[in-house]
PyMOL Python script that loads the backbone (N, CA, C, O; Angstrom):
from pymol import cmd

cmd.read_pdbstr("""\
ATOM      1  N   MET A   1     -76.305 -27.311  -9.962  1.00  0.00           N
ATOM      2  CA  MET A   1     -75.203 -26.696  -9.266  1.00  0.00           C
ATOM      3  C   MET A   1     -73.972 -26.760 -10.183  1.00  0.00           C
ATOM      4  O   MET A   1     -73.711 -27.777 -10.825  1.00  0.00           O
ATOM      5  N   ILE A   2     -73.238 -25.668 -10.227  1.00  0.00           N
ATOM      6  CA  ILE A   2     -72.020 -25.609 -11.031  1.00  0.00           C
ATOM      7  C   ILE A   2     -70.817 -25.713 -10.100  1.00  0.00           C
ATOM      8  O   ILE A   2     -70.704 -24.980  -9.117  1.00  0.00           O
ATOM      9  N   ILE A   3     -69.926 -26.638 -10.431  1.00  0.00           N
ATOM     10  CA  ILE A   3     -68.681 -26.817  -9.687  1.00  0.00           C
ATOM     11  C   ILE A   3     -67.551 -26.257 -10.538  1.00  0.00           C
ATOM     12  O   ILE A   3     -67.427 -26.588 -11.717  1.00  0.00           O
ATOM     13  N   GLN A   4     -66.730 -25.407  -9.934  1.00  0.00           N
ATOM     14  CA  GLN A   4     -65.586 -24.825 -10.639  1.00  0.00           C
ATOM     15  C   GLN A   4     -64.294 -25.217  -9.934  1.00  0.00           C
ATOM     16  O   GLN A   4     -64.209 -25.187  -8.706  1.00  0.00           O
ATOM     17  N   ILE A   5     -63.307 -25.578 -10.711  1.00  0.00           N
ATOM     18  CA  ILE A   5     -61.952 -25.817 -10.213  1.00  0.00           C
ATOM     19  C   ILE A   5     -61.080 -24.796 -10.930  1.00  0.00           C
ATOM     20  O   ILE A   5     -61.072 -24.728 -12.159  1.00  0.00           O
ATOM     21  N   LEU A   6     -60.352 -24.009 -10.162  1.00  0.00           N
ATOM     22  CA  LEU A   6     -59.563 -22.924 -10.751  1.00  0.00           C
ATOM     23  C   LEU A   6     -58.069 -23.186 -10.588  1.00  0.00           C
ATOM     24  O   LEU A   6     -57.560 -23.243  -9.468  1.00  0.00           O
ATOM     25  N   GLY A   7     -57.376 -23.343 -11.701  1.00  0.00           N
ATOM     26  CA  GLY A   7     -55.922 -23.357 -11.694  1.00  0.00           C
ATOM     27  C   GLY A   7     -55.227 -24.689 -11.513  1.00  0.00           C
ATOM     28  O   GLY A   7     -54.388 -25.057 -12.335  1.00  0.00           O
ATOM     29  N   TYR A   8     -55.547 -25.416 -10.470  1.00  0.00           N
ATOM     30  CA  TYR A   8     -54.785 -26.629 -10.161  1.00  0.00           C
ATOM     31  C   TYR A   8     -55.681 -27.838 -10.158  1.00  0.00           C
ATOM     32  O   TYR A   8     -56.658 -27.840  -9.409  1.00  0.00           O
ATOM     33  N   PRO A   9     -55.427 -28.862 -10.933  1.00  0.00           N
ATOM     34  CA  PRO A   9     -54.331 -28.994 -11.884  1.00  0.00           C
ATOM     35  C   PRO A   9     -54.599 -28.248 -13.192  1.00  0.00           C
ATOM     36  O   PRO A   9     -53.669 -27.928 -13.933  1.00  0.00           O
ATOM     37  N   GLN A  10     -55.865 -27.976 -13.466  1.00  0.00           N
ATOM     38  CA  GLN A  10     -56.294 -27.185 -14.620  1.00  0.00           C
ATOM     39  C   GLN A  10     -57.565 -26.450 -14.199  1.00  0.00           C
ATOM     40  O   GLN A  10     -58.193 -26.816 -13.205  1.00  0.00           O
ATOM     41  N   THR A  11     -57.944 -25.427 -14.943  1.00  0.00           N
ATOM     42  CA  THR A  11     -59.220 -24.768 -14.708  1.00  0.00           C
ATOM     43  C   THR A  11     -60.279 -25.477 -15.538  1.00  0.00           C
ATOM     44  O   THR A  11     -60.142 -25.621 -16.753  1.00  0.00           O
ATOM     45  N   PHE A  12     -61.340 -25.918 -14.861  1.00  0.00           N
ATOM     46  CA  PHE A  12     -62.462 -26.542 -15.556  1.00  0.00           C
ATOM     47  C   PHE A  12     -63.692 -26.449 -14.658  1.00  0.00           C
ATOM     48  O   PHE A  12     -63.593 -26.110 -13.479  1.00  0.00           O
ATOM     49  N   SER A  13     -64.838 -26.753 -15.231  1.00  0.00           N
ATOM     50  CA  SER A  13     -66.074 -26.726 -14.458  1.00  0.00           C
ATOM     51  C   SER A  13     -67.005 -27.816 -14.973  1.00  0.00           C
ATOM     52  O   SER A  13     -66.814 -28.370 -16.055  1.00  0.00           O
ATOM     53  N   PHE A  14     -68.017 -28.104 -14.162  1.00  0.00           N
ATOM     54  CA  PHE A  14     -69.028 -29.078 -14.552  1.00  0.00           C
ATOM     55  C   PHE A  14     -70.287 -28.838 -13.741  1.00  0.00           C
ATOM     56  O   PHE A  14     -70.257 -28.159 -12.714  1.00  0.00           O
ATOM     57  N   LYS A  15     -71.388 -29.396 -14.207  1.00  0.00           N
ATOM     58  CA  LYS A  15     -72.660 -29.300 -13.507  1.00  0.00           C
ATOM     59  C   LYS A  15     -72.964 -30.636 -12.842  1.00  0.00           C
ATOM     60  O   LYS A  15     -72.608 -31.697 -13.355  1.00  0.00           O
ATOM     61  N   THR A  16     -73.627 -30.565 -11.698  1.00  0.00           N
ATOM     62  CA  THR A  16     -74.078 -31.768 -11.018  1.00  0.00           C
ATOM     63  C   THR A  16     -75.439 -31.513 -10.389  1.00  0.00           C
ATOM     64  O   THR A  16     -75.750 -30.394  -9.982  1.00  0.00           O
ATOM     65  N   THR A  17     -76.234 -32.553 -10.317  1.00  0.00           N
ATOM     66  CA  THR A  17     -77.503 -32.491  -9.602  1.00  0.00           C
ATOM     67  C   THR A  17     -77.411 -33.258  -8.293  1.00  0.00           C
ATOM     68  O   THR A  17     -78.380 -33.335  -7.538  1.00  0.00           O
ATOM     69  N   LYS A  18     -76.235 -33.827  -8.028  1.00  0.00           N
ATOM     70  CA  LYS A  18     -76.024 -34.611  -6.816  1.00  0.00           C
ATOM     71  C   LYS A  18     -76.088 -33.714  -5.583  1.00  0.00           C
ATOM     72  O   LYS A  18     -75.487 -32.640  -5.561  1.00  0.00           O
ATOM     73  N   LYS A  19     -76.811 -34.150  -4.569  1.00  0.00           N
ATOM     74  CA  LYS A  19     -76.864 -33.419  -3.308  1.00  0.00           C
ATOM     75  C   LYS A  19     -75.552 -33.667  -2.574  1.00  0.00           C
ATOM     76  O   LYS A  19     -75.192 -34.808  -2.286  1.00  0.00           O
ATOM     77  N   LEU A  20     -74.851 -32.587  -2.278  1.00  0.00           N
ATOM     78  CA  LEU A  20     -73.549 -32.707  -1.629  1.00  0.00           C
ATOM     79  C   LEU A  20     -73.694 -32.534  -0.115  1.00  0.00           C
ATOM     80  O   LEU A  20     -74.444 -31.674   0.346  1.00  0.00           O
ATOM     81  N   PRO A  21     -72.976 -33.352   0.652  1.00  0.00           N
ATOM     82  CA  PRO A  21     -73.049 -33.230   2.107  1.00  0.00           C
ATOM     83  C   PRO A  21     -72.305 -31.988   2.593  1.00  0.00           C
ATOM     84  O   PRO A  21     -71.576 -31.350   1.834  1.00  0.00           O
ATOM     85  N   LYS A  22     -72.499 -31.659   3.857  1.00  0.00           N
ATOM     86  CA  LYS A  22     -71.730 -30.581   4.470  1.00  0.00           C
ATOM     87  C   LYS A  22     -70.251 -30.881   4.249  1.00  0.00           C
ATOM     88  O   LYS A  22     -69.817 -32.023   4.401  1.00  0.00           O
ATOM     89  N   PHE A  23     -69.482 -29.864   3.892  1.00  0.00           N
ATOM     90  CA  PHE A  23     -68.091 -30.083   3.522  1.00  0.00           C
ATOM     91  C   PHE A  23     -67.212 -30.445   4.711  1.00  0.00           C
ATOM     92  O   PHE A  23     -67.268 -29.815   5.767  1.00  0.00           O
ATOM     93  N   LYS A  24     -66.398 -31.481   4.508  1.00  0.00           N
ATOM     94  CA  LYS A  24     -65.301 -31.848   5.402  1.00  0.00           C
ATOM     95  C   LYS A  24     -64.095 -32.079   4.503  1.00  0.00           C
ATOM     96  O   LYS A  24     -64.238 -32.545   3.373  1.00  0.00           O
ATOM     97  N   ASP A  25     -62.910 -31.756   5.004  1.00  0.00           N
ATOM     98  CA  ASP A  25     -61.673 -31.924   4.236  1.00  0.00           C
ATOM     99  C   ASP A  25     -61.607 -33.329   3.638  1.00  0.00           C
ATOM    100  O   ASP A  25     -61.903 -34.315   4.313  1.00  0.00           O
ATOM    101  N   ALA A  26     -61.221 -33.407   2.378  1.00  0.00           N
ATOM    102  CA  ALA A  26     -61.088 -34.663   1.639  1.00  0.00           C
ATOM    103  C   ALA A  26     -62.416 -35.411   1.559  1.00  0.00           C
ATOM    104  O   ALA A  26     -62.446 -36.634   1.694  1.00  0.00           O
ATOM    105  N   CYS A  27     -63.503 -34.694   1.344  1.00  0.00           N
ATOM    106  CA  CYS A  27     -64.854 -35.254   1.248  1.00  0.00           C
ATOM    107  C   CYS A  27     -64.900 -36.369   0.196  1.00  0.00           C
ATOM    108  O   CYS A  27     -64.604 -36.112  -0.971  1.00  0.00           O
ATOM    109  N   PRO A  28     -65.264 -37.601   0.579  1.00  0.00           N
ATOM    110  CA  PRO A  28     -65.277 -38.700  -0.386  1.00  0.00           C
ATOM    111  C   PRO A  28     -66.316 -38.538  -1.498  1.00  0.00           C
ATOM    112  O   PRO A  28     -66.083 -38.989  -2.619  1.00  0.00           O
ATOM    113  N   VAL A  29     -67.445 -37.911  -1.213  1.00  0.00           N
ATOM    114  CA  VAL A  29     -68.474 -37.697  -2.239  1.00  0.00           C
ATOM    115  C   VAL A  29     -67.945 -36.750  -3.306  1.00  0.00           C
ATOM    116  O   VAL A  29     -68.076 -37.018  -4.500  1.00  0.00           O
ATOM    117  N   ARG A  30     -67.353 -35.651  -2.880  1.00  0.00           N
ATOM    118  CA  ARG A  30     -66.786 -34.696  -3.831  1.00  0.00           C
ATOM    119  C   ARG A  30     -65.594 -35.319  -4.563  1.00  0.00           C
ATOM    120  O   ARG A  30     -65.389 -35.067  -5.750  1.00  0.00           O
ATOM    121  N   GLY A  31     -64.819 -36.125  -3.856  1.00  0.00           N
ATOM    122  CA  GLY A  31     -63.677 -36.793  -4.477  1.00  0.00           C
ATOM    123  C   GLY A  31     -64.087 -37.698  -5.627  1.00  0.00           C
ATOM    124  O   GLY A  31     -63.435 -37.711  -6.671  1.00  0.00           O
ATOM    125  N   LYS A  32     -65.160 -38.453  -5.442  1.00  0.00           N
ATOM    126  CA  LYS A  32     -65.651 -39.336  -6.507  1.00  0.00           C
ATOM    127  C   LYS A  32     -66.154 -38.523  -7.696  1.00  0.00           C
ATOM    128  O   LYS A  32     -65.889 -38.866  -8.848  1.00  0.00           O
ATOM    129  N   LEU A  33     -66.885 -37.440  -7.407  1.00  0.00           N
ATOM    130  CA  LEU A  33     -67.338 -36.566  -8.498  1.00  0.00           C
ATOM    131  C   LEU A  33     -66.152 -35.979  -9.258  1.00  0.00           C
ATOM    132  O   LEU A  33     -66.160 -35.912 -10.487  1.00  0.00           O
ATOM    133  N   LEU A  34     -65.140 -35.560  -8.517  1.00  0.00           N
ATOM    134  CA  LEU A  34     -63.951 -34.969  -9.126  1.00  0.00           C
ATOM    135  C   LEU A  34     -63.267 -35.939 -10.078  1.00  0.00           C
ATOM    136  O   LEU A  34     -62.973 -35.586 -11.219  1.00  0.00           O
ATOM    137  N   VAL A  35     -63.014 -37.157  -9.618  1.00  0.00           N
ATOM    138  CA  VAL A  35     -62.342 -38.156 -10.457  1.00  0.00           C
ATOM    139  C   VAL A  35     -63.168 -38.447 -11.701  1.00  0.00           C
ATOM    140  O   VAL A  35     -62.629 -38.518 -12.806  1.00  0.00           O
ATOM    141  N   LYS A  36     -64.473 -38.616 -11.526  1.00  0.00           N
ATOM    142  CA  LYS A  36     -65.346 -38.898 -12.666  1.00  0.00           C
ATOM    143  C   LYS A  36     -65.262 -37.783 -13.706  1.00  0.00           C
ATOM    144  O   LYS A  36     -65.133 -38.057 -14.899  1.00  0.00           O
ATOM    145  N   GLU A  37     -65.335 -36.539 -13.264  1.00  0.00           N
ATOM    146  CA  GLU A  37     -65.287 -35.416 -14.203  1.00  0.00           C
ATOM    147  C   GLU A  37     -63.917 -35.250 -14.843  1.00  0.00           C
ATOM    148  O   GLU A  37     -63.822 -34.911 -16.023  1.00  0.00           O
ATOM    149  N   MET A  38     -62.862 -35.485 -14.083  1.00  0.00           N
ATOM    150  CA  MET A  38     -61.521 -35.396 -14.671  1.00  0.00           C
ATOM    151  C   MET A  38     -61.359 -36.433 -15.775  1.00  0.00           C
ATOM    152  O   MET A  38     -60.752 -36.152 -16.808  1.00  0.00           O
ATOM    153  N   GLU A  39     -61.901 -37.632 -15.560  1.00  0.00           N
ATOM    154  CA  GLU A  39     -61.854 -38.670 -16.587  1.00  0.00           C
ATOM    155  C   GLU A  39     -62.691 -38.281 -17.807  1.00  0.00           C
ATOM    156  O   GLU A  39     -62.236 -38.405 -18.944  1.00  0.00           O
ATOM    157  N   LEU A  40     -63.926 -37.807 -17.561  1.00  0.00           N
ATOM    158  CA  LEU A  40     -64.807 -37.425 -18.669  1.00  0.00           C
ATOM    159  C   LEU A  40     -64.226 -36.298 -19.511  1.00  0.00           C
ATOM    160  O   LEU A  40     -64.344 -36.300 -20.736  1.00  0.00           O
ATOM    161  N   GLN A  41     -63.602 -35.339 -18.845  1.00  0.00           N
ATOM    162  CA  GLN A  41     -63.054 -34.180 -19.551  1.00  0.00           C
ATOM    163  C   GLN A  41     -61.596 -34.375 -19.965  1.00  0.00           C
ATOM    164  O   GLN A  41     -61.002 -33.493 -20.584  1.00  0.00           O
ATOM    165  N   ASP A  42     -61.028 -35.514 -19.629  1.00  0.00           N
ATOM    166  CA  ASP A  42     -59.640 -35.824 -19.974  1.00  0.00           C
ATOM    167  C   ASP A  42     -58.703 -34.684 -19.555  1.00  0.00           C
ATOM    168  O   ASP A  42     -57.935 -34.164 -20.365  1.00  0.00           O
ATOM    169  N   ILE A  43     -58.784 -34.308 -18.273  1.00  0.00           N
ATOM    170  CA  ILE A  43     -57.998 -33.205 -17.728  1.00  0.00           C
ATOM    171  C   ILE A  43     -56.517 -33.579 -17.709  1.00  0.00           C
ATOM    172  O   ILE A  43     -56.150 -34.672 -17.277  1.00  0.00           O
ATOM    173  N   ASP A  44     -55.683 -32.677 -18.175  1.00  0.00           N
ATOM    174  CA  ASP A  44     -54.235 -32.900 -18.191  1.00  0.00           C
ATOM    175  C   ASP A  44     -53.696 -32.870 -16.762  1.00  0.00           C
ATOM    176  O   ASP A  44     -53.860 -31.882 -16.046  1.00  0.00           O
ATOM    177  N   SER A  45     -53.058 -33.950 -16.364  1.00  0.00           N
ATOM    178  CA  SER A  45     -52.483 -34.051 -15.030  1.00  0.00           C
ATOM    179  C   SER A  45     -51.166 -34.821 -15.127  1.00  0.00           C
ATOM    180  O   SER A  45     -51.125 -36.023 -14.864  1.00  0.00           O
ATOM    181  N   PRO A  46     -50.092 -34.128 -15.504  1.00  0.00           N
ATOM    182  CA  PRO A  46     -48.829 -34.813 -15.766  1.00  0.00           C
ATOM    183  C   PRO A  46     -48.134 -35.386 -14.531  1.00  0.00           C
ATOM    184  O   PRO A  46     -47.310 -36.292 -14.659  1.00  0.00           O
ATOM    185  N   SER A  47     -48.449 -34.876 -13.338  1.00  0.00           N
ATOM    186  CA  SER A  47     -47.700 -35.292 -12.143  1.00  0.00           C
ATOM    187  C   SER A  47     -48.454 -36.232 -11.211  1.00  0.00           C
ATOM    188  O   SER A  47     -47.840 -36.876 -10.360  1.00  0.00           O
ATOM    189  N   HIS A  48     -49.775 -36.323 -11.356  1.00  0.00           N
ATOM    190  CA  HIS A  48     -50.569 -37.135 -10.434  1.00  0.00           C
ATOM    191  C   HIS A  48     -51.656 -37.889 -11.178  1.00  0.00           C
ATOM    192  O   HIS A  48     -52.143 -37.436 -12.213  1.00  0.00           O
ATOM    193  N   SER A  49     -52.032 -39.042 -10.645  1.00  0.00           N
ATOM    194  CA  SER A  49     -53.213 -39.717 -11.170  1.00  0.00           C
ATOM    195  C   SER A  49     -54.438 -39.001 -10.598  1.00  0.00           C
ATOM    196  O   SER A  49     -54.346 -38.338  -9.564  1.00  0.00           O
ATOM    197  N   TYR A  50     -55.556 -39.132 -11.253  1.00  0.00           N
ATOM    198  CA  TYR A  50     -56.759 -38.418 -10.847  1.00  0.00           C
ATOM    199  C   TYR A  50     -57.159 -38.715  -9.403  1.00  0.00           C
ATOM    200  O   TYR A  50     -57.610 -37.821  -8.686  1.00  0.00           O
ATOM    201  N   ASP A  51     -56.999 -39.948  -8.981  1.00  0.00           N
ATOM    202  CA  ASP A  51     -57.426 -40.311  -7.622  1.00  0.00           C
ATOM    203  C   ASP A  51     -56.491 -39.804  -6.525  1.00  0.00           C
ATOM    204  O   ASP A  51     -56.745 -40.036  -5.343  1.00  0.00           O
ATOM    205  N   GLU A  52     -55.428 -39.124  -6.898  1.00  0.00           N
ATOM    206  CA  GLU A  52     -54.532 -38.522  -5.899  1.00  0.00           C
ATOM    207  C   GLU A  52     -54.963 -37.108  -5.500  1.00  0.00           C
ATOM    208  O   GLU A  52     -54.399 -36.529  -4.572  1.00  0.00           O
ATOM    209  N   TYR A  53     -55.955 -36.552  -6.190  1.00  0.00           N
ATOM    210  CA  TYR A  53     -56.441 -35.215  -5.860  1.00  0.00           C
ATOM    211  C   TYR A  53     -57.537 -35.290  -4.808  1.00  0.00           C
ATOM    212  O   TYR A  53     -58.336 -36.226  -4.796  1.00  0.00           O
ATOM    213  N   VAL A  54     -57.568 -34.299  -3.929  1.00  0.00           N
ATOM    214  CA  VAL A  54     -58.626 -34.175  -2.928  1.00  0.00           C
ATOM    215  C   VAL A  54     -59.136 -32.738  -2.929  1.00  0.00           C
ATOM    216  O   VAL A  54     -58.407 -31.801  -3.256  1.00  0.00           O
ATOM    217  N   VAL A  55     -60.391 -32.590  -2.558  1.00  0.00           N
ATOM    218  CA  VAL A  55     -60.970 -31.260  -2.398  1.00  0.00           C
ATOM    219  C   VAL A  55     -60.596 -30.790  -0.997  1.00  0.00           C
ATOM    220  O   VAL A  55     -61.070 -31.343  -0.004  1.00  0.00           O
ATOM    221  N   GLU A  56     -59.748 -29.772  -0.921  1.00  0.00           N
ATOM    222  CA  GLU A  56     -59.262 -29.294   0.376  1.00  0.00           C
ATOM    223  C   GLU A  56     -60.126 -28.172   0.945  1.00  0.00           C
ATOM    224  O   GLU A  56     -60.340 -28.102   2.155  1.00  0.00           O
ATOM    225  N   LEU A  57     -60.616 -27.305   0.082  1.00  0.00           N
ATOM    226  CA  LEU A  57     -61.435 -26.168   0.504  1.00  0.00           C
ATOM    227  C   LEU A  57     -62.530 -25.945  -0.524  1.00  0.00           C
ATOM    228  O   LEU A  57     -62.370 -26.262  -1.703  1.00  0.00           O
ATOM    229  N   ILE A  58     -63.649 -25.391  -0.058  1.00  0.00           N
ATOM    230  CA  ILE A  58     -64.686 -24.982  -0.996  1.00  0.00           C
ATOM    231  C   ILE A  58     -65.096 -23.547  -0.681  1.00  0.00           C
ATOM    232  O   ILE A  58     -64.994 -23.079   0.453  1.00  0.00           O
ATOM    233  N   GLU A  59     -65.553 -22.880  -1.706  1.00  0.00           N
ATOM    234  CA  GLU A  59     -66.181 -21.572  -1.550  1.00  0.00           C
ATOM    235  C   GLU A  59     -67.573 -21.709  -2.154  1.00  0.00           C
ATOM    236  O   GLU A  59     -67.707 -22.113  -3.308  1.00  0.00           O
ATOM    237  N   THR A  60     -68.588 -21.384  -1.403  1.00  0.00           N
ATOM    238  CA  THR A  60     -69.959 -21.467  -1.886  1.00  0.00           C
ATOM    239  C   THR A  60     -70.294 -20.212  -2.680  1.00  0.00           C
ATOM    240  O   THR A  60     -70.000 -19.095  -2.253  1.00  0.00           O
ATOM    241  N   THR A  61     -70.912 -20.408  -3.836  1.00  0.00           N
ATOM    242  CA  THR A  61     -71.374 -19.301  -4.661  1.00  0.00           C
ATOM    243  C   THR A  61     -72.883 -19.434  -4.842  1.00  0.00           C
ATOM    244  O   THR A  61     -73.469 -20.434  -4.427  1.00  0.00           O
ATOM    245  N   LYS A  62     -73.511 -18.442  -5.451  1.00  0.00           N
ATOM    246  CA  LYS A  62     -74.959 -18.527  -5.667  1.00  0.00           C
ATOM    247  C   LYS A  62     -75.329 -19.650  -6.629  1.00  0.00           C
ATOM    248  O   LYS A  62     -76.448 -20.162  -6.585  1.00  0.00           O
ATOM    249  N   ASP A  63     -74.389 -20.038  -7.506  1.00  0.00           N
ATOM    250  CA  ASP A  63     -74.652 -21.079  -8.500  1.00  0.00           C
ATOM    251  C   ASP A  63     -74.092 -22.445  -8.128  1.00  0.00           C
ATOM    252  O   ASP A  63     -74.406 -23.436  -8.789  1.00  0.00           O
ATOM    253  N   GLY A  64     -73.263 -22.520  -7.074  1.00  0.00           N
ATOM    254  CA  GLY A  64     -72.639 -23.806  -6.748  1.00  0.00           C
ATOM    255  C   GLY A  64     -71.479 -23.656  -5.811  1.00  0.00           C
ATOM    256  O   GLY A  64     -71.587 -23.019  -4.763  1.00  0.00           O
ATOM    257  N   GLU A  65     -70.346 -24.253  -6.194  1.00  0.00           N
ATOM    258  CA  GLU A  65     -69.151 -24.237  -5.359  1.00  0.00           C
ATOM    259  C   GLU A  65     -67.896 -24.057  -6.207  1.00  0.00           C
ATOM    260  O   GLU A  65     -67.852 -24.460  -7.369  1.00  0.00           O
ATOM    261  N   ILE A  66     -66.882 -23.446  -5.607  1.00  0.00           N
ATOM    262  CA  ILE A  66     -65.547 -23.384  -6.188  1.00  0.00           C
ATOM    263  C   ILE A  66     -64.674 -24.261  -5.307  1.00  0.00           C
ATOM    264  O   ILE A  66     -64.611 -24.065  -4.093  1.00  0.00           O
ATOM    265  N   TRP A  67     -64.007 -25.220  -5.912  1.00  0.00           N
ATOM    266  CA  TRP A  67     -63.181 -26.165  -5.151  1.00  0.00           C
ATOM    267  C   TRP A  67     -61.710 -25.840  -5.300  1.00  0.00           C
ATOM    268  O   TRP A  67     -61.237 -25.562  -6.402  1.00  0.00           O
ATOM    269  N   SER A  68     -60.991 -25.875  -4.199  1.00  0.00           N
ATOM    270  CA  SER A  68     -59.523 -25.802  -4.202  1.00  0.00           C
ATOM    271  C   SER A  68     -59.011 -27.207  -3.962  1.00  0.00           C
ATOM    272  O   SER A  68     -59.372 -27.857  -2.982  1.00  0.00           O
ATOM    273  N   LEU A  69     -58.170 -27.664  -4.864  1.00  0.00           N
ATOM    274  CA  LEU A  69     -57.679 -29.034  -4.802  1.00  0.00           C
ATOM    275  C   LEU A  69     -56.261 -29.110  -4.253  1.00  0.00           C
ATOM    276  O   LEU A  69     -55.484 -28.160  -4.349  1.00  0.00           O
ATOM    277  N   GLY A  70     -55.953 -30.242  -3.688  1.00  0.00           N
ATOM    278  CA  GLY A  70     -54.610 -30.583  -3.267  1.00  0.00           C
ATOM    279  C   GLY A  70     -54.317 -31.990  -3.755  1.00  0.00           C
ATOM    280  O   GLY A  70     -55.203 -32.673  -4.267  1.00  0.00           O
ATOM    281  N   SER A  71     -53.084 -32.416  -3.598  1.00  0.00           N
ATOM    282  CA  SER A  71     -52.716 -33.775  -4.024  1.00  0.00           C
ATOM    283  C   SER A  71     -51.815 -34.417  -2.988  1.00  0.00           C
ATOM    284  O   SER A  71     -51.395 -35.561  -3.161  1.00  0.00           O
TER     285      SER A  71
END
""", "prot")
cmd.dss("prot")
cmd.show_as("cartoon", "prot")
cmd.util.cbc("prot")
cmd.orient("prot")
């Protein structure tokens, strides 16, 4: 599955084989994946620490999900 984050705080993507639960706002499983990937990719985040971001919305695609983040 390919996860895409578009625009905020940066545009980036990653692959995961983790089975994701049905989406609920601020999903802790997605949150942990997000922080891990932001650390691995050294995503520029001048205003917030990585753990301050949450997945607020998702859009399902044929290849995975597009996540909209908030802080």
